[in-house]
C-alpha positions in Angstrom: 125.0 62.4 99.9 124.8 58.6 100.0 122.1 56.2 101.4 122.4 52.5 101.5 119.5 50.5 100.1 117.6 48.7 102.8 116.4 46.0 100.4 119.4 45.1 98.1 122.9 44.6 99.5 125.5 46.5 97.6 123.0 49.1 96.2 122.9 52.8 97.1 121.0 56.0 96.5 123.4 58.7 95.6 122.6 62.4 95.4 124.7 63.9 92.6 124.5 67.6 93.6 126.5 68.7 90.5 123.8 67.4 88.1 120.8 67.9 90.4 119.9 64.3 90.3 119.5 61.2 92.4 121.0 57.9 91.1 120.3 54.3 92.1 123.8 52.7 91.8 126.0 49.8 92.6 129.8 49.3 92.4 131.9 47.9 89.6 135.4 47.0 90.8 137.0 46.1 87.4 139.0 47.4 85.7 138.7 50.2 88.3 136.2 51.2 90.9 133.3 53.1 89.4 129.5 53.6 89.7 127.1 51.4 87.8 123.8 53.3 87.4 120.5 51.3 87.4 118.0 54.2 87.5 118.1 57.9 88.1 115.8 60.9 88.8 116.5 64.4 87.4 115.5 67.8 88.6 116.2 67.1 92.2 117.6 70.4 93.5 118.7 71.2 97.1 118.3 67.7 98.5 119.0 67.8 102.3 118.0 64.4 103.6 117.3 60.8 102.4 115.7 57.7 103.7 114.1 54.6 102.1 111.3 52.1 102.9 111.9 48.5 101.8 108.5 47.5 100.6 107.6 45.4 97.6 109.1 48.2 95.6 111.7 50.2 97.6 110.5 53.8 98.1 113.0 56.6 98.5 112.1 59.8 100.4 114.1 62.9 99.6 113.6 66.2 101.5 114.7 69.5 99.9 115.7 72.9 101.2 112.3 74.3 100.1 110.4 71.7 102.2 109.3 69.6 99.2 109.2 65.9 100.0 109.7 63.6 97.0 108.7 60.0 97.0 110.4 57.9 94.3 110.1 54.3 93.3 113.2 52.2 92.6 111.1 49.7 90.6 109.2 52.3 88.7 111.6 55.3 88.1 109.0 57.2 86.2 106.7 57.4 89.3 107.1 60.4 91.5 104.9 61.9 94.3 105.7 65.3 95.8 104.4 66.6 99.1 104.5 70.4 99.2 104.4 72.1 102.6 102.0 74.9 103.4 104.8 77.3 104.3 108.1 76.8 102.5 111.0 75.9 104.9 113.9 73.4 104.9 113.1 69.7 105.4 115.8 68.7 108.0 115.4 65.0 108.3 113.4 61.9 107.1 112.8 58.5 108.7 110.7 55.5 107.6 109.4 53.0 110.2 109.1 49.3 109.5 105.3 49.5 109.7 105.2 52.1 106.8 105.1 55.4 108.6 107.1 58.4 107.3 108.3 61.1 109.7 109.6 64.4 108.4 111.1 67.2 110.5 111.2 70.9 109.5 112.8 74.1 110.6 111.0 76.2 113.2 108.0 78.2 111.9 105.4 80.4 113.7 102.7 79.3 111.4 103.3 75.5 111.1 104.3 72.5 113.1 107.8 71.1 112.9 107.1 67.3 113.0 104.8 65.5 110.6 104.0 61.8 110.2 102.2 60.2 107.3 101.2 56.7 106.3 103.4 55.9 103.3 100.8 53.9 101.3 98.2 56.6 101.6 100.6 59.3 100.7 101.6 57.5 97.5 98.0 57.6 96.4 97.3 61.2 97.5 100.4 63.4 98.1 98.1 66.3 99.2 96.6 64.6 102.2 97.1 65.9 105.6 99.6 64.3 108.0 98.1 61.7 110.4 100.1 63.1 113.3 101.9 66.4 113.7 103.3 68.4 116.6 106.0 70.7 118.2 104.7 74.1 117.1 107.2 76.4 118.8 110.5 74.6 118.2 112.4 73.2 115.2 113.0 69.5 114.9 116.3 69.0 113.2 116.6 65.2 113.3 114.2 62.2 113.5 114.8 58.4 113.6 112.3 55.6 114.0 113.2 52.8 116.4 112.8 49.1 115.6 109.6 49.4 117.6 107.7 51.4 115.0 105.7 53.3 117.6 108.8 54.9 119.1 110.4 57.9 117.4 113.6 59.8 118.4 113.5 63.5 117.7 116.2 66.1 118.1 115.0 69.6 118.9 116.6 72.9 118.3 115.9 73.6 122.0 118.9 71.3 122.7 116.9 68.2 123.6 116.2 64.7 122.3 112.6 63.5 122.7 111.5 59.9 122.7 108.0 60.1 121.3 105.3 57.5 121.4 103.4 57.9 118.1 100.4 56.0 119.5 99.8 58.9 122.0 99.5 61.9 119.7 103.3 62.6 119.7 103.6 62.7 123.4 107.2 62.6 124.6 107.7 59.7 127.0 111.1 61.0 128.1 113.6 63.6 127.0 117.3 64.3 127.3 118.8 67.7 127.5 122.0 67.7 125.5 123.9 69.8 123.0 124.2 66.7 120.8 120.9 66.4 119.0 121.8 66.4 115.3 121.8 63.3 113.0 120.3 60.8 115.4 121.2 57.3 114.5 120.4 53.9 116.3 122.6 50.9 116.5 120.4 48.3 114.7 122.7 45.4 115.8 122.3 45.9 119.6 119.2 48.0 119.6 120.3 49.6 122.9 122.6 52.4 121.8 121.8 55.6 119.9 124.0 58.6 119.1 123.8 62.2 117.9 126.3 64.9 117.3 126.6 68.6 118.2 127.4 71.5 115.9 131.0 71.7 117.0 131.7 68.0 116.2 131.2 66.2 119.5 129.3 62.9 119.4 127.3 61.6 122.3 126.4 57.9 122.7 123.4 57.0 124.8 122.0 53.8 126.3 118.2 53.6 126.1 118.0 51.2 129.0 118.9 54.1 131.3 116.1 56.3 130.1 114.6 56.1 133.6 114.3 58.7 136.3 117.5 59.1 138.3 119.7 57.5 135.6 122.0 59.1 133.1 121.7 57.6 129.6 124.9 59.3 128.4 127.6 56.6 128.5 130.3 58.1 126.2 131.2 61.3 124.5 133.6 61.3 121.5 135.8 64.2 120.6 136.0 65.5 117.1 138.8 64.6 114.8 141.9 66.5 116.1 143.2 66.8 112.5 140.0 68.4 111.1 140.7 71.8 109.7 137.1 73.0 109.2 135.0 72.8 112.4 131.6 72.8 110.6 128.8 70.4 111.6 128.8 66.7 110.8 126.8 65.9 107.8 126.2 62.2 108.5 126.4 59.8 111.4 126.1 56.0 110.9 126.1 52.9 113.0 127.4 49.8 111.3 124.6 47.4 110.2 126.9 44.3 110.9 129.1 45.1 113.9 127.7 46.2 117.2 129.0 49.5 118.5 130.8 50.6 115.4 130.0 54.3 114.6 131.3 56.4 111.8 130.8 60.1 111.2 131.4 62.4 108.2 132.6 66.0 108.5 133.7 68.5 105.9 137.2 67.1 106.0 137.3 63.6 107.3 135.5 60.4 108.1 136.0 59.1 111.7 135.5 55.5 112.6 135.2 54.3 116.2 134.6 50.8 117.7 132.8 50.9 121.0 132.8 47.7 123.0 130.5 47.0 126.0 132.2 46.7 129.4 130.9 46.1 132.9 131.2 48.6 135.7 131.8 47.2 139.2 128.7 47.7 141.4 129.4 47.9 145.1 125.8 47.5 146.0 124.4 44.2 147.2 121.5 44.3 144.7 120.3 41.0 143.4 119.2 42.6 140.1 121.2 41.5 137.0 124.1 43.7 136.1 123.7 45.7 132.9 126.4 46.6 130.4 126.5 50.1 131.7 129.6 51.5 129.9 131.4 51.4 126.6 135.1 51.2 125.9 136.7 52.8 122.9 138.8 49.9 121.4 139.5 51.3 117.9 139.7 54.7 116.4 140.6 55.8 112.9 140.4 59.0 111.0 140.5 59.2 107.2 141.4 62.7 106.2 140.7 64.1 102.8 143.1 66.6 101.1 142.0 70.2 100.8 141.6 69.8 97.0 139.0 67.1 97.4 135.4 67.0 98.7 133.7 64.1 100.4 129.9 64.5 100.0 128.7 61.3 101.6 129.5 57.8 102.9 128.0 54.6 104.1 129.1 51.1 105.0 130.1 48.7 102.2 129.5 45.0 102.8 131.4 42.8 100.4 131.4 39.0 100.5 134.9 39.0 99.0 136.5 41.1 101.8 137.2 39.8 105.3 137.5 43.4 106.6 134.7 46.0 107.0 134.9 48.8 104.5 133.7 52.4 104.1 132.3 53.6 100.7 132.7 57.3 100.3 131.8 59.7 97.5 135.0 61.8 96.8 134.6 64.3 94.0 131.6 62.4 92.7 133.6 59.1 92.5 133.4 56.1 94.7 136.3 55.3 97.1 136.6 52.2 99.3 138.5 52.4 102.6 139.4 49.3 104.7 138.8 50.1 108.4 141.5 47.9 109.7 145.0 47.0 108.6 143.7 43.6 107.5 145.0 40.5 109.2 145.4 38.0 106.4 144.4 34.4 107.1 147.6 32.3 106.9 148.4 28.7 107.2 151.5 26.5 107.3 151.6 23.2 105.4 153.3 20.1 106.8 156.3 21.0 104.7 156.5 24.5 106.3 155.2 26.3 103.3 153.4 29.5 104.2 150.4 30.7 102.2 147.8 33.4 102.8 144.4 34.2 101.4 143.1 37.6 100.3 139.5 37.8 99.1 139.1 35.0 96.6 142.8 34.2 95.9 145.7 32.4 97.5 149.1 33.9 97.7 152.4 32.1 98.6 154.9 33.8 100.8 156.4 37.0 99.5 154.0 37.2 96.6 152.6 40.7 96.1 148.9 41.2 95.5 148.8 44.9 95.1 146.9 44.5 91.8 143.9 43.1 93.8 143.8 46.0 96.2 144.3 48.7 93.6 141.5 47.2 91.5 139.1 48.3 94.3 140.6 51.7 95.2 141.5 53.0 91.8 145.0 53.9 90.7 144.0 57.4 89.6 142.7 58.5 93.0 145.5 57.2 95.3 146.9 60.7 95.7 143.6 62.1 96.9 143.5 60.3 100.2 145.8 60.0 103.2 145.6 58.6 106.8 146.2 60.9 109.6 148.9 60.4 112.2 146.3 59.7 114.8 145.2 56.4 113.4 145.7 53.6 115.9 146.6 51.1 113.3 148.7 53.0 110.8 150.9 56.1 110.8 151.8 55.9 107.1 149.8 57.5 104.4 147.8 55.4 102.0 150.1 56.2 99.0 152.8 54.1 100.6 150.4 51.3 101.7 149.0 50.9 98.2 152.3 50.7 96.4 152.8 47.1 97.4 150.8 45.0 99.8 152.6 41.7 100.6 152.5 39.2 103.3 156.0 40.3 104.5 157.4 43.3 102.8 161.0 43.5 101.7 161.6 46.5 104.0 160.6 44.4 107.0 162.8 41.5 105.7 165.8 43.8 105.5 165.3 45.3 108.9 168.1 44.9 111.4 165.7 43.1 113.8 164.0 40.8 111.3 165.3 38.0 109.2 164.0 37.3 105.7 161.1 34.8 105.8 162.8 32.2 103.7 165.7 32.1 106.2 163.4 31.8 109.2 161.4 28.9 107.6 164.6 27.3 106.2 166.0 27.0 109.7 162.8 26.0 111.4 163.0 22.5 112.9 160.1 21.2 110.8 162.0 22.0 107.6 165.2 20.5 109.0 163.4 17.3 109.9 161.9 17.0 106.5 165.2 17.5 104.8 166.9 15.0 107.0 164.2 12.4 106.2 164.6 13.0 102.5 168.4 12.4 102.9 167.7 9.0 104.7 167.9 10.0 108.3 167.0 6.7 110.0 169.0 4.0 111.8 172.3 4.2 109.9 174.4 6.0 112.5 177.3 6.8 110.2 174.9 8.2 107.6 173.1 10.2 110.3 176.5 11.5 111.4 177.0 13.0 108.0 173.5 14.4 107.7 173.3 16.4 110.9 175.1 19.7 111.1 175.0 20.1 114.8 178.3 19.0 116.4 176.6 17.8 119.5 174.3 15.5 117.5 177.3 14.3 115.6 178.9 13.2 118.8 175.6 11.5 119.9 175.3 9.5 116.7 179.0 8.5 116.9 178.4 7.2 120.4 175.2 5.4 119.4 177.1 3.7 116.6 179.7 2.6 119.1 177.1 1.3 121.6 175.2 -0.5 118.9 178.4 -2.2 117.6 179.3 -3.2 121.1 175.8 -4.7 121.5 176.0 -6.5 118.2 179.5 -7.8 119.0 178.1 -9.9 121.9 181.1 -9.5 124.2 179.5 -6.5 125.9 175.9 -7.6 126.6 175.2 -9.5 129.8 177.7 -10.7 132.4 176.4 -12.1 135.6 172.9 -10.8 134.7 174.4 -7.3 134.3 173.3 -5.6 131.1 175.6 -2.8 130.1 174.3 -2.2 126.6 173.6 1.4 125.7 174.9 2.5 129.1 176.7 5.8 129.7 179.4 6.8 132.2 177.0 7.2 135.1 175.4 3.7 135.1 178.8 2.0 134.8 180.7 4.1 137.3 177.9 4.1 140.0 177.2 0.4 139.1 173.5 1.1 138.5 172.2 0.2 135.1 168.6 1.2 135.8 168.9 4.9 136.5 165.4 6.5 136.3 166.1 10.1 137.7 168.9 12.2 139.0 168.1 11.2 142.6 169.1 7.6 141.8 172.6 8.8 141.0 173.1 10.3 144.4 171.4 7.4 146.3 173.2 4.6 144.5 174.4 2.2 147.3 175.3 -1.5 146.7 176.5 -4.4 148.7 180.1 -5.4 148.5 179.0 -8.7 146.9 177.3 -6.8 144.1 180.2 -4.4 143.6 182.6 -7.4 143.4 180.3 -9.0 140.9 180.1 -5.8 138.8 183.9 -5.3 138.9 184.4 -8.9 137.8 182.0 -8.3 134.9 183.9 -5.2 133.9 187.3 -7.0 134.1 185.9 -9.8 131.9 184.6 -7.4 129.3 187.9 -5.5 129.1 189.9 -8.7 128.9 187.6 -10.0 126.1 188.5 -6.9 124.1 192.2 -7.3 124.9 192.7 -3.5 125.3 195.2 -1.7 127.5 193.2 1.5 127.8 195.3 4.4 129.3 194.2 5.2 132.8 196.8 6.9 135.0 194.7 6.6 138.1 194.9 3.0 139.3 191.8 2.8 141.6 188.8 1.1 140.1 190.8 0.7 137.0 188.4 -1.8 135.3 185.4 0.6 135.8 187.4 3.5 134.4 188.5 1.5 131.4 185.0 0.2 130.8 183.5 3.7 131.0 186.2 5.0 128.6 185.4 2.1 126.2 181.6 2.8 126.5 182.1 6.5 125.7 184.4 5.9 122.8 187.4 7.3 124.7 189.2 4.0 125.2 192.5 4.8 123.5 195.5 2.5 123.8 199.0 3.8 123.3 198.9 2.6 119.7 195.4 4.0 119.0 196.4 7.4 120.6 199.5 7.8 118.4 197.5 6.8 115.3 194.8 9.4 116.2 197.3 12.1 116.9 199.1 11.4 113.6 195.8 11.5 111.8 195.0 14.9 113.2 198.4 16.3 112.3 197.9 15.0 108.8 194.7 17.0 108.6 196.6 20.1 109.9 194.6 20.0 113.2 197.7 20.5 115.3 195.9 22.3 118.2 193.4 19.5 118.5 196.2 16.9 118.4 198.1 18.8 121.1 194.9 18.9 123.2 194.4 15.1 122.8 198.0 14.5 123.9 197.5 16.8 126.9 194.3 15.0 127.9 196.2 11.7 128.0 199.0 13.1 130.1 201.5 13.3 127.2 202.8 16.7 128.2 206.1 16.4 126.4 204.3 15.8 123.1 202.3 19.0 123.3 205.4 21.1 122.5 206.4 18.9 119.6 203.0 18.9 118.0 202.5 22.7 118.3 205.9 23.3 116.8 204.7 21.6 113.6 201.9 24.2 113.2 201.6 27.7 112.0 203.4 30.8 113.4 201.0 31.3 116.3 201.1 27.7 117.3 204.9 27.7 117.1 205.0 30.8 119.3 202.7 29.1 121.8 204.9 25.9 121.7 208.0 28.0 122.6 206.2 29.5 125.5 205.0 26.2 126.8 208.5 24.7 126.3 210.1 27.5 128.1 208.0 27.0 131.2 208.5 23.2 131.2 212.2 23.7 130.9 212.6 26.4 133.5 210.2 25.2 136.1 208.9 21.8 135.4 205.4 20.8 136.1 206.1 18.5 138.9 208.1 20.9 141.1 206.6 22.5 144.2 207.8 25.9 143.3 206.0 28.1 140.8 206.4 31.3 138.8 203.5 33.6 139.8 204.1 35.9 136.8 204.0 32.9 134.4 200.8 31.6 136.0 199.1 35.0 135.7 200.0 35.2 132.0 198.9 31.7 131.4 195.6 32.3 133.1 195.0 35.4 131.0 195.8 33.5 127.8 193.4 30.7 128.8 190.6 33.2 128.9 191.5 35.3 125.9 192.2 32.6 123.3 189.3 31.4 121.2 190.4 27.9 120.5 189.1 25.6 123.3 192.1 23.3 123.1 194.6 26.2 123.5 192.6 27.5 126.4 192.7 24.0 128.0 196.5 23.8 127.4 197.2 27.1 129.2 194.6 26.4 131.9 196.6 23.3 132.8 200.0 24.8 132.4 199.1 27.8 134.6 198.4 25.6 137.7 199.0 22.0 136.8 195.5 21.2 138.0 193.1 19.2 135.9 190.1 20.8 137.6 191.0 24.1 135.8 190.7 22.2 132.5 187.4 20.7 133.5 186.0 24.1 134.2 186.7 25.1 130.6 183.1 24.7 129.3 184.1 25.4 125.7 185.6 21.9 125.6 183.1 19.2 124.5 181.5 17.1 127.2 183.2 14.1 125.7 186.7 15.6 126.2 186.0 16.7 129.7 184.5 13.4 130.6 187.7 11.6 129.3 189.9 13.9 131.4 187.9 13.3 134.6 188.0 9.5 134.1 191.7 9.5 133.6 193.0 11.9 136.2 190.4 12.5 139.0 190.4 10.5 142.2 187.4 8.3 142.9 185.6 10.7 145.2 186.3 13.7 143.0 185.2 11.8 140.0 181.9 10.8 141.6 181.2 14.4 142.6 182.1 15.7 139.2 179.8 13.2 137.4 176.9 14.1 139.7 177.3 17.8 139.0 177.7 17.2 135.3 174.6 14.9 135.3 172.4 17.6 136.9 173.6 20.2 134.5 173.2 18.2 131.3 169.9 16.6 132.1 168.3 20.0 133.1 169.7 21.7 130.0 168.7 19.0 127.6 172.1 18.8 126.1 172.0 15.8 123.7 175.7 15.2 124.2 174.8 14.3 127.8 173.6 10.9 126.5 177.2 9.8 126.7 176.8 10.4 130.4 173.3 9.0 131.1 173.1 6.5 128.3 169.9 5.4 126.7 168.3 4.8 130.1 165.2 6.2 131.8 167.4 9.0 133.0 168.4 9.5 129.4 164.7 9.8 128.4 164.4 12.6 131.0 167.3 14.3 129.2 165.7 13.8 125.8 162.5 15.3 127.1 164.3 18.5 128.0 166.0 18.3 124.6 162.7 18.1 122.8 161.3 20.9 124.9 164.1 23.2 123.9 164.6 22.1 120.2 161.3 20.5 119.2 163.4 17.9 117.4 161.0 15.0 118.0 162.6 13.2 115.0 166.0 12.6 116.7 164.4 11.7 120.0 162.2 9.1 118.2 165.1 7.5 116.4 167.3 7.4 119.6 164.7 5.8 121.8 163.9 3.1 119.2 167.2 1.4 120.2 166.0 0.6 123.7 162.2 1.0 123.7 160.6 -1.5 124.1 163.5 -3.9 124.1 165.0 -2.8 127.4 162.1 -0.7 129.0 159.0 1.2 128.1 158.3 4.9 128.6 155.2 6.9 127.7 157.3 9.8 126.6 159.2 7.7 124.1 155.9 6.3 122.7 154.6 9.8 122.3 157.7 10.9 120.3 157.4 7.8 118.1 153.7 8.4 117.5 154.3 12.1 116.7 157.1 11.2 114.2 154.8 8.7 112.5 152.1 11.4 112.3 154.7 13.7 110.7 155.3 11.0 108.0 151.6 11.0 107.3 151.3 14.7 107.0 154.3 14.8 104.7 152.7 11.9 102.8 156.0 10.0 103.0 154.2 6.6 103.7 157.2 4.6 102.4 159.5 6.3 104.8 157.1 5.6 107.6 157.1 1.9 106.7 160.9 1.9 106.6 160.9 3.6 110.0 158.6 0.9 111.4 160.6 -1.9 109.9 163.8 -0.4 111.4 162.2 -0.2 114.8 161.1 -3.8 114.6 164.6 -5.0 113.8 166.1 -2.9 116.6 163.5 -4.3 119.1 164.8 -7.9 118.7 165.9 -9.4 122.0 168.9 -11.6 122.5 166.8 -14.6 121.4 165.8 -12.9 118.2 162.2 -12.2 119.2 160.7 -8.9 118.0 159.5 -7.0 121.0 157.9 -4.1 119.0 154.2 -4.3 118.5 153.3 -3.9 114.8 150.9 -1.1 114.0 147.3 -2.2 113.8 146.2 -2.3 110.1 143.9 0.5 109.1 142.2 -1.5 106.4 141.1 -5.2 106.5 138.4 -7.4 105.0 135.5 -8.2 107.4 132.6 -10.6 107.2 129.2 -9.0 106.2 127.4 -11.1 108.8 129.6 -11.3 112.0 131.7 -8.2 111.1 134.9 -10.0 112.2 138.2 -9.6 110.4 139.3 -12.3 107.9 142.9 -11.5 108.9 143.3 -14.2 111.6 141.2 -16.9 113.2 141.9 -15.7 116.7 142.4 -11.9 116.5 141.9 -8.9 114.3 145.5 -7.8 114.1 149.0 -9.3 114.2 150.7 -10.4 117.4 153.4 -8.3 118.9 156.2 -10.6 117.9 155.5 -10.2 114.2 157.3 -7.7 112.0 155.5 -5.7 109.4 156.9 -7.8 106.6 156.1 -11.1 108.3 152.6 -9.8 109.1 151.9 -9.1 105.4 153.2 -12.5 104.4 151.1 -14.3 107.0 148.0 -12.3 106.1 148.2 -13.4 102.5 148.6 -17.0 103.6 145.7 -16.8 106.1 143.5 -15.2 103.5 144.3 -17.9 101.0 143.5 -20.6 103.5 140.2 -19.1 104.5 139.1 -18.3 101.0 139.5 -22.0 100.0 136.6 -22.8 102.4 134.1 -20.4 100.7 132.7 -19.5 104.1 133.7 -17.2 106.9 135.9 -19.0 109.4 134.1 -17.4 112.3 130.3 -17.6 111.5 130.5 -20.1 108.5 128.3 -17.8 106.4 129.2 -18.0 102.7 131.3 -15.4 101.1 129.7 -13.1 98.5 129.9 -14.0 94.8 131.8 -12.2 92.1 129.5 -9.8 90.2 131.2 -10.7 86.9 131.9 -14.5 87.0 129.3 -15.5 89.6 131.8 -17.6 91.5 132.6 -17.2 95.2 135.1 -14.4 95.9 137.1 -17.0 97.9 137.4 -19.3 94.8 141.1 -19.7 93.8 140.5 -21.2 90.4 139.0 -18.2 88.5 139.7 -17.5 84.9 142.0 -14.5 84.3 142.4 -13.4 80.7 144.9 -10.7 81.6 147.3 -13.2 83.0 147.3 -15.2 79.8 148.3 -12.0 77.9 151.5 -11.4 79.9 154.4 -11.4 77.5 157.0 -12.0 80.2 158.3 -15.5 80.4 159.2 -15.0 84.1 157.0 -17.4 86.1 157.3 -15.1 89.1 155.6 -12.3 87.2 152.8 -14.5 86.1 152.2 -15.9 89.6 152.3 -12.4 91.1 149.7 -11.2 88.6 147.5 -14.3 89.2 147.6 -13.9 93.0 146.6 -10.2 92.6 143.7 -11.2 90.3 142.2 -13.4 93.1 142.0 -10.6 95.6 138.7 -9.2 96.8 137.6 -5.9 95.1 134.7 -3.9 96.4 132.9 -0.7 95.3 132.8 1.7 98.2 129.5 3.2 97.0 127.2 0.2 96.1 129.4 -2.5 98.0 129.2 -5.0 95.2 132.3 -7.2 94.9 134.4 -8.8 92.2 137.7 -10.5 91.8 140.3 -7.9 91.2 141.2 -9.4 87.7 137.5 -9.4 86.7 137.0 -5.8 87.9 140.0 -4.7 85.8 138.6 -6.4 82.7 135.1 -5.1 83.2 135.8 -1.5 83.9 138.2 -1.3 80.9 135.0 -1.4 78.8 132.3 -0.2 81.2 131.8 2.4 83.9 128.5 1.0 85.4 128.3 -1.7 88.0 128.1 -5.3 86.5 125.2 -6.2 88.8 121.8 -5.9 87.0 119.5 -3.1 88.0 122.4 -1.3 89.7 123.2 2.0 88.1 126.2 2.9 90.3 129.2 4.3 88.4 131.7 2.2 90.2 134.6 3.2 87.9 134.1 6.8 89.1 133.7 6.1 92.7 
C-alpha cells in the first residue's frame, strides 16, 4: 500500500506488509532506483487503509483489520495514538479534511455505527474520546472521501449507494446515488467537479457533481476493467492525478490502468439561455501496465519529478519501487541553422542518433526489467517494455533501416538548408562559372551557363540598348514577341505592336547580329534576325565552324550520341550516321539502321515505309537515352514536332529545335505553351525562355515554392533588381538569404554578398542603384541623439557601396571630431576618462603606437587611427579613446572615472 505525502513532494508512506511496518520514504534514482527511508513504525499489522493530514507536522492515519486506528507523526516518529473501537471490526477507509476532521468507515455491525468523525487535534490529545459525529447504524460504509469543502463528505455504502453528507447537519445525506460502483471513492482535486468509484467486478464509474440535482444523471462515464486482467478481484486503489485534470488510475491484483478523460460539450437542442456545461467526458488515452504472474504489485501513486517531462506512476512491485512513464514520451527537439538536430531528455542534451538508455535505466532499474510488460491493448505501444528499454534513441537503427524510412543523416544531408550552407562555404555567389561547378542539378547548371552568357553580353556593350530597346538578360519570349517588359503569362498572348515598333525592333536585332559578325544557322528564313538573336541570347547561336568544333569536342569525350543529336538538331542528317558509326556496338547498330532507311527511302520523299515507321516509333519510346529517342522520333516521321514532344530532352535543346525549324505561327504557339508549362512548374531552366524579367520572377516564385532554394533565387534576381526593375518578392528572397547568413554567423559572407549585389546594380553610367544596408551601430550625440555619421542623414545614400560608405564614414567622423562639438546641436563631446581630452581630439598621446616594431608607415598610421576612435562602456557609459582604454585595462579592471566601481573590463 502506498500513500503520497500531502506536505512534501516526492515523499510517500509505504506499508511494508512483509515486515508489518509503515515507512516514510523517498526515491533514490542512482545507481539504481530504490527506497530511501526517513522514518518508520513497526508492529503495524493488518493495515487496510491510509490517509494523511498536512498540518505543522504531517499526521498519518492507518486503519487495521481489527478496527484499530493509529495516528502517527512524521516529525516525531516515536509518537503514536491508537483509537480502539468498542466492537472489533475492519476499518474500511479513512479521510482527513482540510479543516482537521478525520472520518473513518467500518464494516456493518448490529451494535455500533459505521461512520465516525473526530476532530484530529482533540483525538491526538485524548485517543479515547468519543466521535463528534457518527451515523449509519444498519449499513456498512466501505469508502469515505472529504471534498475540498470540508463540510461535505462522500460515503460509499454496502447498500450500493453513494451518499453526499453535510457534516454540519449531523451526517444528513443531502443527496445520494444508487450505483454498484461505491468502493474507493476519489475526487479529482484539479477540476473539483469529478469523482469516481469502482465496483467489485472492476468497473469504474465517473460522476459529475454539478448534476447532483433532481432529474439529472450525474454518471457521465463508465470504464470497463482491463481486458487482459486474469484475476477479477476488486480494485485495491483508485487515484486521480494531482496535476492533470481528468486523469484516473486504478490498481487491481494484476495491473495498473491509466485513463485520460477530457471534457467535451454535448449539443443542446433547447433554446435555453443558461450557460452550457461540460456535460460529458471523452476517453482520449488508455494504457494498461500488466504485471507478470510471478510478481505482486501492492500499491501505487503518482510520481511528480521536475526532471521528467512526462507524468509517471510509482508502483510497489515485490516491495521494490518501479517507475512507469504514462506516455511514449515526445522528446523536445530543435534544429540549428546548420541543420543539426538535437533533443533534450530530462537534464541532458543528446545529438541525433545518440542513445540515452543509461538515463532511462537508471530510473527503472536493470534488475527488474523482466518483471514488467505492456499489454497489447495500450494505445501508444504494442511492444513489451523489455524491448523499449534496451535502447531508447531519437531515431532507432531499426527505423532507419526500414524500407520506408531513410537514415536521418541522409535526410538532413539532402535537405535544402544543408545544401545551401555547403554551397556558401564553397563560394556560391556571383561567379557563374564557379556556381556551374558547385551545383549538382543539371537544370541549375544550364541556368548559370545562361546567366554567364547574358552577363557577358551585357558587359560587352554591343547588346545593351539599341533604339531605346534594352535586351539585357532577356529570354526567348521577350525577343521573339518583341516585348522586353513581360510581367505575367497574359502579356505573352496579348503582345501586339505597331509596324513601326516591329521595324525598329528588327533593325536593332540586325544591328546586334552584325556587330557580333555571326552567321548563326537558321534554316527557316522568316524573321531571321529575331531567330538568330534568340539563339544568341539562349547560348544556341552556333555557326558552321562552331558547330563542327562542338561536335568534334563531344566525339573526343566519347559522347557520340549527344554529338549525333546536336548534328540532328541543326539539320545535319547525313552526319548522324557517321557520328554514331564511331561509337560502341549499340551505336554502330543504330547507325546502320538509320543509314539503311536514309538510303532506301530518303527523308524527303513523299512515300514512306509504314513498318519502318512503326519500328522507329517503338524504339523512340523504349530507348533510355534522350538523344537516341529524339533521333528515332524524327526518323520515324520526318516531323520536328515529334522531337519537340520528347520531354526527356532539355528545354534548351527543344527551344533550339523550335527556333531553327518551326514556322513563325507554330513557333509562337509552341513558345506560349512552353511558357505556361515552365512558369507554373517552376522549372529553373525556364529562365532561358522568360529571362530575368518580372515574368521570370513569377517562375522563380514557383521554383522557391517547390524547392525552398531561396539562395539561388536571391543570387539570380540580384542581376536585375533594382537595376532594371523592383519586385517585393525579390526583396523578400534577398532579405531571407541575408538572415540565413546571420543565423549561420557567416557575417563576412553576407558582406561579400552585399558587395557583389552593389557591383551588379551599377547602371550604364556606373551609378550604384542598390541601397546600402542601414548600419546597425553608430555613434550618436548624448544631447540631440542624432547620428554623427553624416551632417544630413543617419545612414548612407543609396548610390554608395558598402566599401565607400565605410570610407566616407571615417572621413566624416574625422572632420566632425576636429570641431570638439556635435555638428547638429553644437554641444561639446564628452572627455576621455583617462587623458581628460575631448574624445574628438586628434592629437592624443598613444604609447602603444610608439612601441610598434614594424617600420611600415601604413601599420603605424592604421594603429594611430584606431587609437583615436571612441570607446564606451555599455554598463556605465563612460568613454575613452580606444588606445587609452587598451592601455588602462591592461593593468586595471575598474572604470578610470573616480567614484565609479564599474568593472568595465568584464562588461
